[in-house]
LUMVEXPA-38106 format. One record per residue (C-alpha): residue in one letter; x, y, z; residue number from 1. Coordinates in nm, 2 decimals, always signed. Layout:
REM LUMVEXPA-38106
{a {X Y Z} NUM}
...
***
This chain:
REM LUMVEXPA-38106
{x {+0.83 +9.04 -6.21} 1}
{x {+1.09 +8.76 -6.24} 2}
{x {+0.92 +8.57 -5.95} 3}
{x {+0.58 +8.60 -6.12} 4}
{x {+0.72 +8.46 -6.45} 5}
{x {+0.87 +8.17 -6.26} 6}
{x {+0.54 +8.09 -6.09} 7}
{x {+0.36 +8.11 -6.42} 8}
{x {+0.60 +7.87 -6.59} 9}
{x {+0.59 +7.64 -6.29} 10}
{x {+0.20 +7.64 -6.31} 11}
{x {+0.22 +7.55 -6.68} 12}
{x {+0.45 +7.26 -6.60} 13}
{x {+0.21 +7.13 -6.34} 14}
{x {-0.08 +7.17 -6.58} 15}
{x {+0.11 +6.98 -6.85} 16}
{x {+0.19 +6.70 -6.61} 17}
{x {-0.17 +6.68 -6.48} 18}
{x {-0.30 +6.67 -6.84} 19}
{x {-0.05 +6.40 -6.93} 20}
{x {-0.15 +6.19 -6.62} 21}
{x {-0.52 +6.23 -6.70} 22}
{x {-0.46 +6.11 -7.06} 23}
{x {-0.25 +5.82 -6.94} 24}
{x {-0.51 +5.71 -6.68} 25}
{x {-0.79 +5.74 -6.95} 26}
{x {-0.59 +5.52 -7.19} 27}
{x {-0.52 +5.27 -6.91} 28}
{x {-0.88 +5.25 -6.81} 29}
{x {-0.99 +5.21 -7.18} 30}
{x {-0.74 +4.92 -7.22} 31}
{x {-0.86 +4.76 -6.90} 32}
{x {-1.23 +4.78 -7.00} 33}
{x {-1.16 +4.65 -7.35} 34}
{x {-0.96 +4.35 -7.22} 35}
{x {-1.18 +4.27 -6.92} 36}
{x {-1.53 +4.30 -7.06} 37}
{x {-1.61 +3.97 -6.90} 38}
{x {-1.66 +4.16 -6.57} 39}
{x {-1.91 +4.39 -6.74} 40}
{x {-2.08 +4.11 -6.92} 41}
{x {-2.13 +3.93 -6.59} 42}
{x {-2.30 +4.24 -6.45} 43}
{x {-2.52 +4.25 -6.76} 44}
{x {-2.60 +3.88 -6.73} 45}
{x {-2.68 +3.92 -6.37} 46}
{x {-2.90 +4.22 -6.41} 47}
{x {-3.09 +4.05 -6.70} 48}
{x {-3.14 +3.75 -6.49} 49}
{x {-3.25 +3.95 -6.19} 50}
{x {-3.49 +4.16 -6.41} 51}
{x {-3.63 +3.85 -6.57} 52}
{x {-3.68 +3.69 -6.22} 53}
{x {-3.88 +3.98 -6.11} 54}
{x {-4.08 +3.98 -6.43} 55}
{x {-4.16 +3.61 -6.40} 56}
{x {-4.27 +3.65 -6.04} 57}
{x {-4.54 +3.90 -6.15} 58}
{x {-4.89 +3.77 -6.20} 59}
{x {-4.88 +3.89 -6.56} 60}
{x {-4.61 +3.65 -6.67} 61}
{x {-4.78 +3.38 -6.87} 62}
{x {-4.47 +3.16 -6.90} 63}
{x {-4.45 +3.11 -6.52} 64}
{x {-4.79 +2.96 -6.50} 65}
{x {-4.77 +2.77 -6.82} 66}
{x {-4.43 +2.61 -6.76} 67}
{x {-4.52 +2.52 -6.40} 68}
{x {-4.85 +2.35 -6.46} 69}
{x {-4.95 +2.03 -6.27} 70}
{x {-4.90 +1.75 -6.52} 71}
{x {-5.13 +1.48 -6.38} 72}
{x {-5.49 +1.49 -6.25} 73}
{x {-5.67 +1.22 -6.04} 74}
{x {-6.01 +1.16 -5.90} 75}
{x {-6.23 +0.88 -5.76} 76}
{x {-6.53 +0.70 -5.90} 77}
{x {-6.71 +0.44 -5.69} 78}
{x {-6.40 +0.39 -5.47} 79}
{x {-6.16 +0.35 -5.77} 80}
{x {-5.89 +0.60 -5.83} 81}
{x {-5.85 +0.72 -6.19} 82}
{x {-5.60 +0.93 -6.38} 83}
{x {-5.81 +1.20 -6.56} 84}
{x {-5.74 +1.36 -6.89} 85}
{x {-5.94 +1.57 -7.13} 86}
{x {-5.76 +1.77 -7.40} 87}
{x {-6.05 +2.01 -7.45} 88}
{x {-6.14 +2.06 -7.08} 89}
{x {-5.79 +2.07 -6.93} 90}
{x {-5.79 +2.04 -6.55} 91}
{x {-5.43 +2.17 -6.50} 92}
{x {-5.51 +2.48 -6.71} 93}
{x {-5.83 +2.54 -6.52} 94}
{x {-5.64 +2.52 -6.19} 95}
{x {-5.38 +2.76 -6.31} 96}
{x {-5.64 +3.02 -6.41} 97}
{x {-5.78 +3.01 -6.05} 98}
{x {-5.43 +3.00 -5.90} 99}
{x {-5.37 +3.35 -6.05} 100}
{x {-5.68 +3.48 -5.87} 101}
{x {-5.65 +3.33 -5.53} 102}
{x {-5.52 +3.49 -5.21} 103}
{x {-5.39 +3.29 -4.92} 104}
{x {-5.52 +3.41 -4.59} 105}
{x {-5.35 +3.15 -4.37} 106}
{x {-5.12 +2.85 -4.39} 107}
{x {-5.13 +2.57 -4.13} 108}
{x {-4.85 +2.31 -4.14} 109}
{x {-4.97 +1.97 -4.03} 110}
{x {-4.73 +1.73 -3.86} 111}
{x {-4.57 +1.49 -4.11} 112}
{x {-4.73 +1.15 -4.10} 113}
{x {-4.73 +0.87 -4.36} 114}
{x {-5.06 +0.74 -4.24} 115}
{x {-5.23 +1.09 -4.27} 116}
{x {-5.08 +1.14 -4.61} 117}
{x {-5.20 +0.80 -4.74} 118}
{x {-5.55 +0.89 -4.61} 119}
{x {-5.54 +1.21 -4.81} 120}
{x {-5.43 +1.02 -5.12} 121}
{x {-5.72 +0.78 -5.07} 122}
{x {-5.99 +1.04 -4.98} 123}
{x {-6.26 +1.01 -5.24} 124}
{x {-6.38 +1.37 -5.18} 125}
{x {-6.06 +1.52 -5.32} 126}
{x {-5.95 +1.60 -5.67} 127}
{x {-5.57 +1.57 -5.69} 128}
{x {-5.33 +1.76 -5.93} 129}
{x {-4.97 +1.65 -5.92} 130}
{x {-4.64 +1.81 -6.02} 131}
{x {-4.37 +1.58 -6.15} 132}
{x {-4.13 +1.72 -5.89} 133}
{x {-4.11 +1.96 -5.60} 134}
{x {-4.19 +2.32 -5.65} 135}
{x {-4.20 +2.60 -5.38} 136}
{x {-4.47 +2.82 -5.23} 137}
{x {-4.27 +3.13 -5.32} 138}
{x {-4.26 +3.03 -5.69} 139}
{x {-4.60 +3.20 -5.73} 140}
{x {-4.61 +3.54 -5.55} 141}
{x {-4.99 +3.53 -5.55} 142}
{x {-4.98 +3.23 -5.32} 143}
{x {-4.79 +3.40 -5.04} 144}
{x {-4.65 +3.74 -4.99} 145}
{x {-4.36 +3.65 -4.76} 146}
{x {-4.05 +3.46 -4.87} 147}
{x {-4.14 +3.10 -4.85} 148}
{x {-3.92 +2.81 -4.98} 149}
{x {-4.14 +2.53 -4.85} 150}
{x {-4.19 +2.27 -5.11} 151}
{x {-4.49 +2.07 -5.24} 152}
{x {-4.57 +1.82 -5.52} 153}
{x {-4.95 +1.77 -5.49} 154}
{x {-5.26 +1.98 -5.47} 155}
{x {-5.58 +1.85 -5.31} 156}
{x {-5.89 +2.03 -5.42} 157}
{x {-6.16 +2.00 -5.16} 158}
{x {-6.54 +2.05 -5.20} 159}
{x {-6.50 +2.41 -5.06} 160}
{x {-6.36 +2.71 -5.23} 161}
{x {-6.22 +2.83 -4.90} 162}
{x {-5.98 +2.55 -4.83} 163}
{x {-5.70 +2.40 -5.02} 164}
{x {-5.44 +2.13 -4.92} 165}
{x {-5.08 +2.10 -5.05} 166}
{x {-4.88 +1.79 -5.00} 167}
{x {-4.52 +1.69 -5.03} 168}
{x {-4.49 +1.33 -5.15} 169}
{x {-4.13 +1.30 -5.03} 170}
{x {-4.18 +1.42 -4.67} 171}
{x {-4.55 +1.33 -4.61} 172}
{x {-4.59 +1.70 -4.51} 173}
{x {-4.94 +1.85 -4.56} 174}
{x {-5.03 +2.22 -4.56} 175}
{x {-5.38 +2.35 -4.51} 176}
{x {-5.45 +2.68 -4.69} 177}
{x {-5.73 +2.91 -4.61} 178}
{x {-5.80 +3.09 -4.94} 179}
{x {-6.02 +3.35 -5.10} 180}
{x {-6.08 +3.47 -5.46} 181}
{x {-6.07 +3.13 -5.64} 182}
{x {-6.36 +2.92 -5.76} 183}
{x {-6.29 +2.56 -5.85} 184}
{x {-6.65 +2.47 -5.94} 185}
{x {-6.57 +2.44 -6.31} 186}
{x {-6.26 +2.23 -6.24} 187}
{x {-6.48 +1.99 -6.04} 188}
{x {-6.72 +1.97 -6.33} 189}
{x {-6.43 +1.90 -6.57} 190}
{x {-6.31 +1.62 -6.34} 191}
{x {-6.65 +1.47 -6.32} 192}
{x {-6.69 +1.46 -6.70} 193}
{x {-6.33 +1.39 -6.80} 194}
{x {-6.31 +1.22 -7.14} 195}
{x {-6.03 +0.98 -7.04} 196}
{x {-6.03 +0.79 -6.71} 197}
{x {-5.75 +0.53 -6.66} 198}
{x {-5.76 +0.31 -6.34} 199}
{x {-5.44 +0.36 -6.13} 200}
{x {-5.32 +0.30 -5.78} 201}
{x {-5.03 +0.49 -5.60} 202}
{x {-4.70 +0.31 -5.52} 203}
{x {-4.44 +0.49 -5.32} 204}
{x {-4.10 +0.50 -5.50} 205}
{x {-3.79 +0.70 -5.41} 206}
{x {-3.92 +1.03 -5.54} 207}
{x {-4.28 +1.00 -5.40} 208}
{x {-4.61 +0.84 -5.50} 209}
{x {-4.62 +0.72 -5.86} 210}
{x {-4.94 +0.62 -6.04} 211}
{x {-4.92 +0.25 -6.14} 212}
{x {-5.16 +0.14 -6.41} 213}
{x {-5.35 -0.15 -6.27} 214}
{x {-5.41 -0.32 -6.60} 215}
{x {-5.25 -0.35 -6.94} 216}
{x {-5.38 -0.06 -7.15} 217}
{x {-5.39 +0.05 -7.51} 218}
{x {-5.22 +0.38 -7.58} 219}
{x {-5.27 +0.59 -7.89} 220}
{x {-4.98 +0.65 -8.13} 221}
{x {-4.97 +1.02 -8.24} 222}
{x {-4.79 +1.17 -8.54} 223}
{x {-4.64 +1.52 -8.58} 224}
{x {-4.46 +1.72 -8.84} 225}
{x {-4.15 +1.86 -8.69} 226}
{x {-3.88 +2.11 -8.78} 227}
{x {-3.54 +2.22 -8.64} 228}
{x {-3.39 +2.57 -8.61} 229}
{x {-3.05 +2.62 -8.77} 230}
{x {-2.73 +2.64 -8.58} 231}
{x {-2.69 +3.01 -8.67} 232}
{x {-3.03 +3.08 -8.51} 233}
{x {-2.91 +2.96 -8.17} 234}
{x {-2.56 +3.12 -8.21} 235}
{x {-2.73 +3.45 -8.27} 236}
{x {-2.97 +3.42 -7.98} 237}
{x {-2.72 +3.29 -7.72} 238}
{x {-2.39 +3.45 -7.83} 239}
{x {-2.48 +3.75 -8.05} 240}
{x {-2.37 +3.84 -8.40} 241}
{x {-2.02 +3.99 -8.34} 242}
{x {-1.70 +3.87 -8.18} 243}
{x {-1.79 +3.50 -8.22} 244}
{x {-1.53 +3.25 -8.31} 245}
{x {-1.56 +2.88 -8.39} 246}
{x {-1.36 +2.56 -8.39} 247}
{x {-1.44 +2.20 -8.48} 248}
{x {-1.31 +1.90 -8.29} 249}
{x {-1.21 +1.56 -8.43} 250}
{x {-1.56 +1.42 -8.36} 251}
{x {-1.71 +1.68 -8.59} 252}
{x {-1.87 +1.89 -8.32} 253}
{x {-1.83 +2.26 -8.36} 254}
{x {-1.80 +2.50 -8.07} 255}
{x {-1.88 +2.87 -8.11} 256}
{x {-1.73 +3.11 -7.85} 257}
{x {-1.79 +3.46 -7.73} 258}
{x {-1.46 +3.57 -7.56} 259}
{x {-1.34 +3.31 -7.31} 260}
{x {-1.65 +3.25 -7.10} 261}
{x {-1.95 +3.18 -7.32} 262}
{x {-1.97 +2.88 -7.55} 263}
{x {-2.22 +2.70 -7.76} 264}
{x {-2.15 +2.35 -7.89} 265}
{x {-2.37 +2.25 -8.18} 266}
{x {-2.45 +1.89 -8.30} 267}
{x {-2.27 +1.71 -8.58} 268}
{x {-2.42 +1.74 -8.92} 269}
{x {-2.55 +1.46 -9.14} 270}
{x {-2.70 +1.13 -9.02} 271}
{x {-2.53 +1.16 -8.68} 272}
{x {-2.72 +1.48 -8.60} 273}
{x {-2.90 +1.43 -8.27} 274}
{x {-3.01 +1.80 -8.26} 275}
{x {-2.86 +1.85 -7.91} 276}
{x {-2.68 +2.17 -7.81} 277}
{x {-2.47 +2.26 -7.51} 278}
{x {-2.46 +2.62 -7.39} 279}
{x {-2.20 +2.71 -7.12} 280}
{x {-2.16 +3.04 -6.95} 281}
{x {-1.87 +3.06 -6.70} 282}
{x {-1.96 +3.27 -6.40} 283}
{x {-1.86 +3.26 -6.04} 284}
{x {-2.18 +3.25 -5.84} 285}
{x {-2.34 +3.06 -5.55} 286}
{x {-2.59 +2.80 -5.65} 287}
{x {-2.93 +2.96 -5.63} 288}
{x {-3.20 +2.85 -5.38} 289}
{x {-3.47 +2.62 -5.50} 290}
{x {-3.71 +2.90 -5.59} 291}
{x {-3.44 +3.10 -5.76} 292}
{x {-3.34 +2.80 -5.97} 293}
{x {-3.69 +2.74 -6.08} 294}
{x {-3.73 +3.11 -6.18} 295}
{x {-3.38 +3.16 -6.33} 296}
{x {-3.42 +2.86 -6.55} 297}
{x {-3.72 +3.03 -6.72} 298}
{x {-3.47 +3.31 -6.82} 299}
{x {-3.27 +3.05 -7.02} 300}
{x {-3.59 +2.89 -7.17} 301}
{x {-3.68 +3.23 -7.31} 302}
{x {-3.32 +3.28 -7.44} 303}
{x {-3.32 +2.96 -7.64} 304}
{x {-3.63 +3.06 -7.82} 305}
{x {-3.80 +2.72 -7.86} 306}
{x {-4.18 +2.69 -7.89} 307}
{x {-4.31 +2.69 -7.53} 308}
{x {-4.67 +2.60 -7.59} 309}
{x {-4.64 +2.24 -7.47} 310}
{x {-4.32 +2.28 -7.26} 311}
{x {-4.36 +2.19 -6.89} 312}
{x {-4.14 +2.16 -6.58} 313}
{x {-4.04 +1.80 -6.55} 314}
{x {-3.75 +1.73 -6.31} 315}
{x {-3.52 +1.90 -6.06} 316}
{x {-3.25 +1.83 -5.81} 317}
{x {-3.02 +2.04 -5.60} 318}
{x {-2.85 +2.21 -5.89} 319}
{x {-3.06 +2.14 -6.21} 320}
{x {-3.40 +2.20 -6.36} 321}
{x {-3.54 +2.03 -6.67} 322}
{x {-3.84 +2.09 -6.90} 323}
{x {-4.01 +1.85 -7.14} 324}
{x {-4.28 +1.87 -7.40} 325}
{x {-4.62 +1.72 -7.29} 326}
{x {-4.84 +1.60 -7.58} 327}
{x {-5.18 +1.46 -7.51} 328}
{x {-5.09 +1.45 -7.14} 329}
{x {-4.77 +1.25 -7.16} 330}
{x {-4.40 +1.36 -7.18} 331}
{x {-4.20 +1.33 -7.50} 332}
{x {-3.85 +1.19 -7.45} 333}
{x {-3.58 +1.26 -7.70} 334}
{x {-3.28 +1.03 -7.77} 335}
{x {-3.42 +0.76 -7.54} 336}
{x {-3.42 +0.96 -7.22} 337}
{x {-3.35 +1.33 -7.28} 338}
{x {-3.58 +1.62 -7.18} 339}
{x {-3.61 +1.92 -7.41} 340}
{x {-3.41 +2.16 -7.19} 341}
{x {-3.19 +2.07 -6.90} 342}
{x {-3.02 +2.36 -6.71} 343}
{x {-2.74 +2.29 -6.45} 344}
{x {-2.62 +2.55 -6.20} 345}
{x {-2.28 +2.53 -6.04} 346}
{x {-2.04 +2.76 -5.85} 347}
{x {-1.84 +2.81 -6.17} 348}
{x {-2.09 +2.81 -6.46} 349}
{x {-2.44 +2.77 -6.59} 350}
{x {-2.48 +2.49 -6.85} 351}
{x {-2.78 +2.43 -7.06} 352}
{x {-2.84 +2.12 -7.28} 353}
{x {-3.13 +2.15 -7.52} 354}
{x {-3.28 +1.99 -7.82} 355}
{x {-3.39 +2.19 -8.13} 356}
{x {-3.68 +1.96 -8.22} 357}
{x {-4.01 +2.16 -8.26} 358}
{x {-4.33 +1.96 -8.27} 359}
{x {-4.53 +2.18 -8.51} 360}
{x {-4.83 +2.02 -8.67} 361}
{x {-5.03 +1.72 -8.54} 362}
{x {-5.15 +1.47 -8.79} 363}
{x {-5.51 +1.33 -8.75} 364}
{x {-5.51 +1.02 -8.54} 365}
{x {-5.52 +0.71 -8.77} 366}
{x {-5.63 +0.45 -8.51} 367}
{x {-5.29 +0.30 -8.43} 368}
{x {-5.24 +0.19 -8.07} 369}
{x {-4.97 +0.02 -7.86} 370}
{x {-5.05 -0.21 -7.57} 371}
{x {-4.84 -0.17 -7.25} 372}
{x {-4.82 -0.41 -6.96} 373}
{x {-4.94 -0.30 -6.61} 374}
{x {-4.68 -0.10 -6.42} 375}
{x {-4.67 -0.37 -6.15} 376}
{x {-4.56 -0.63 -6.41} 377}
{x {-4.29 -0.39 -6.54} 378}
{x {-4.16 -0.32 -6.19} 379}
{x {-4.14 -0.70 -6.13} 380}
{x {-3.93 -0.74 -6.45} 381}
{x {-3.70 -0.45 -6.37} 382}
{x {-3.63 -0.58 -6.02} 383}
{x {-3.57 -0.93 -6.15} 384}
{x {-3.32 -0.78 -6.40} 385}
{x {-3.12 -0.63 -6.12} 386}
{x {-3.26 -0.28 -6.06} 387}
{x {-3.29 -0.21 -5.69} 388}
{x {-3.64 -0.08 -5.62} 389}
{x {-3.50 +0.16 -5.37} 390}
{x {-3.30 +0.32 -5.66} 391}
{x {-3.61 +0.37 -5.88} 392}
{x {-3.73 +0.72 -5.85} 393}
{x {-4.01 +0.74 -6.10} 394}
{x {-4.19 +0.54 -6.37} 395}
{x {-4.40 +0.72 -6.63} 396}
{x {-4.56 +0.64 -6.97} 397}
{x {-4.41 +0.88 -7.22} 398}
{x {-4.36 +0.90 -7.59} 399}
{x {-4.06 +0.77 -7.78} 400}
{x {-3.99 +0.97 -8.10} 401}
{x {-3.97 +0.74 -8.41} 402}
{x {-3.90 +0.87 -8.76} 403}
{x {-4.17 +0.79 -9.02} 404}
{x {-4.03 +0.66 -9.35} 405}
{x {-4.30 +0.83 -9.55} 406}
{x {-4.17 +1.18 -9.49} 407}
{x {-3.85 +1.33 -9.37} 408}
{x {-4.02 +1.57 -9.13} 409}
{x {-4.28 +1.33 -9.00} 410}
{x {-4.24 +1.15 -8.67} 411}
{x {-4.45 +0.90 -8.47} 412}
{x {-4.48 +0.93 -8.09} 413}
{x {-4.48 +0.57 -7.96} 414}
{x {-4.61 +0.52 -7.60} 415}
{x {-4.33 +0.37 -7.39} 416}
{x {-4.25 +0.32 -7.03} 417}
{x {-3.96 +0.54 -6.90} 418}
{x {-3.79 +0.49 -6.57} 419}
{x {-3.57 +0.72 -6.37} 420}
{x {-3.32 +0.51 -6.17} 421}
{x {-2.97 +0.58 -6.03} 422}
{x {-3.03 +0.95 -6.11} 423}
{x {-3.09 +0.91 -6.49} 424}
{x {-3.38 +0.86 -6.73} 425}
{x {-3.40 +0.57 -6.98} 426}
{x {-3.67 +0.37 -7.15} 427}
{x {-3.77 +0.06 -6.97} 428}
{x {-3.63 -0.15 -7.26} 429}
{x {-3.29 +0.02 -7.23} 430}
{x {-3.28 -0.06 -6.86} 431}
{x {-3.37 -0.42 -6.93} 432}
{x {-3.08 -0.44 -7.17} 433}
{x {-2.84 -0.27 -6.94} 434}
{x {-2.57 -0.46 -6.75} 435}
{x {-2.67 -0.36 -6.40} 436}
{x {-2.34 -0.47 -6.25} 437}
{x {-2.20 -0.13 -6.36} 438}
{x {-2.44 +0.04 -6.12} 439}
{x {-2.42 -0.21 -5.84} 440}
{x {-2.03 -0.21 -5.85} 441}
{x {-2.03 +0.17 -5.85} 442}
{x {-2.26 +0.18 -5.55} 443}
{x {-2.04 -0.07 -5.37} 444}
{x {-1.73 +0.14 -5.43} 445}
{x {-1.91 +0.45 -5.31} 446}
{x {-2.02 +0.27 -5.00} 447}
{x {-1.66 +0.16 -4.93} 448}
{x {-1.54 +0.51 -4.96} 449}
***
């Protein structure tokens, strides 16, 4: 009996010890979870991004096809190349509608040849739709079922609904696609009857073939009523409503933080408010592939919550993607050279610069126009000022936003040449006022290194 009592007491001791250890481990795990929720937030961020990527790759995702529309259309009349535009019979939208339907039966890669590519550009039988920068085959799952990161910038619509050509301006590579399910007859009709036809010719710059306006042209000035979302709106969307702290630096910029790894810097208030925000999420990841960057950036466009009706893919490089508003066929630049949303991916973080300006209500056109010189004349002036032509990536006619004194929320969109050179966008006037020795000296130092 004594032995049995001893065993019973010993069992009770082990049970108490086991219970104590279980409670201690539970408390330790709870403390670990509460003090290391960054790990779990990363899982949450990653899963949301992955989920959104799969959603955007489905044919039903409207944003994918709207954000990645071609932004320029071209066609020939009597041997002359024209840039085509019609606000009511939109060629890029018509192409996008058919893109959702088509199936690719076969892709043939033609040998890269500058002469062949120039012949394609000057073929009067083709309608051309151009993207502002390279996108990939695999961006649209309806184009190809296999994983395909080949890139293209231009679509050539033939006179057949069974063949389509894609071209890469940078590499002179051409892809011939055998297709089924699409009908481009209406697009051809729209191109034939386009309301606006502006004479252009293609000039090869660093980023590819850019349309140069052959003559000086009159461009319409448009007016819009705008609004801006409040700081609290973006704090709530990007950081949430609890656990957010804030601090203001000496320059008057306030930064809101969620724990240690997610921040939102808001603009200064008052007359110095430029309406630009900087969102940063620290996360150790490899920089995504080209297709993944293009898809993942849509996730952040959705998170910001800006109006997306006129937002289009505009520019990209090895670690960034930017979007800009297109109004009446031309990009709208903010603060002299900024796009609407600019997302940068690195091994340490994801950063997103964005502007809160929403272009809401168009004002009826009042007849005001601005005359711009030919693109050839502008290029001549830029080169004479000291810009190296080899460093000029793109030249576009876009809109400069000018406040209208008659109403606080009214702005005028002034047609202006914008130039991407040395990796950055500025208005042509800003480049012509810039001391170019800064860039040439930097290049010289880089070369010496």
